[in-house]
N, C-alpha and C positions, 0 to 999 in steps of 0.2 A: 504494500500500500504506500509506503514511504517513497519507493522508487517511482511510482506513478505520479505522486504529488511533486517530486523533484523534477520529473520530466515535464509536467505541465507548467511548472513555474519557469523552467528554462525556455520552453517554447513561447510562453507569454512575454518574457523579457526580450527574447529575440524579435518577436513580431512588434512589440512596442517600440523597440529601439530603431527598427527599420521603417516603421510607419510614422509619418509626421501627423500632427494633430488634424491638419486639414484632410489628409487621406482617411484617417479614422472617422472623421465626421462625414465625409462623403459616403463611406461604406455604411455608416449608421443610417444615413438618410435613405440609401437604397434599401437597406434591410427593413426600415420602418415602412417604406412604400410597399414593399412586398407583403409585409404583415397586413397593411390596409387592404391590399388587393385580395389576399387569401381570406381575410375576415369578411370582406364585402361579398365574396362568392359564397362563403358558408352561411352567413346570416341572411343573405339574399335568397338562398335556397330554402332556408327555414321559413322565411316570410312567405315565399311562394307556396310551400308545402302546407303551412298553417292556413293560408287563404283557401286552398283547395279542400282541406279537411273540415274546417269549422264552418265557414260560410264564404260566400263569394263576395268578400269585401277586401279591405286592405290588410294584408298579412303583417304589416309593420305594427298594427294595433293589437295584435294578439299578445296576451300577458307574458307568455314565455319568450317570444321574440323581443318584446319590449324590454324585458329584463336583460337579456343578452346584449341587445343593442346599447343599452345604457352603460353596461360594464365595458364593452369594447370601445364605445365613444370616450369614456373616461380614460382608458388606457391610451387611446390615440391622442387625447388632449395632453396627457403627461409626456408622451413621446415627442409631441410637437413643442412643448415647453423646453424639453431637453435640447432639441435641435435649435430652437430660437436662442437659447442662452449660449450654446457652445459652438455652433458650426458655421453660421453665415458670415462671410467676410465682407468688408466694406464695398468691394467691387461687385459683390453678388446681391446687394440689397435691392437695387431697383429691379433687376430681372425677377428676383424671387417675389417681390411684392406685386409686380404686374401679373406673374403667373398665378399667384394666390387670388388676386382679384378676379382673374378669368375663371378660376375654379369655382369661386363663390357665386359668380354670376351664372355659370352653367348649372350649378346646383339649384339656385333659386328659380331659374327658368324652366326647370324640369324638362330638359331637352331629350331625355331618354323615354318619355312617355310613348312616342310612336313605336318603340320596340315591342311594346305590349301587343301591338296589332300583329306582329309576326309570331311571337311566342311570349307569353307573360313572364316566363322565367328569365328571358333576356333583359326585360325591364327591371326585374328585381335584382339581378346581378349588377347591372350597370348602375342602378340607383344605390345599391349597397356599397359598391366600390367607391363611387363618388362621395357618398356620405362620409366614409372613413378617411378618404384622402383630404377632404375639406376639414374634418375634425382634427386631422394631424397638421395641416398647413396653417389653419387660421390662428392658433395660439402662437405658432412660430412667427407669423406675420405681425401679430400684435406686439410681441416682444421686440422684434426687429424694428418696427415703427417707433416704439418708445425709445429704443437705443439711438435711432437716427435723430429723433427730435431732441434728445438730450445732447447729442454730439453737436447739433446745430446751435443749441442754446449756449454751449460752451464757447463757440466762436463768436 
């Protein structure tokens, strides 16, 4: 057991020394994005399945789906806060904020609704993925905006 622990510590030190903080943050952002996509697919399927089981309504309103949706949204908010505090550099602020605004507008416009005409599951998947990406990007954008305003106030 001790050998495994020593080996893991050695690998961690090696990776940490070779990766700079920017690279770690980039990989963390990609990992969090993948988590948002996977959770959007999973919860989107649950919402579709509950809609079909219980009643022909909105599956997002089912109590089971609503509970999972709340917990995953909380996790995505925490991950977004982590990214907002640690990873966005000064040169990435404007593109990140513009991309976040585009995501929020797309989520508010409910642009995925026509996918339900093809197959309702496609709508639930797209809606779930977009929900969690926005839940991840929005707190990061708020933190970055506050950092930017504070930087401007200093000048």
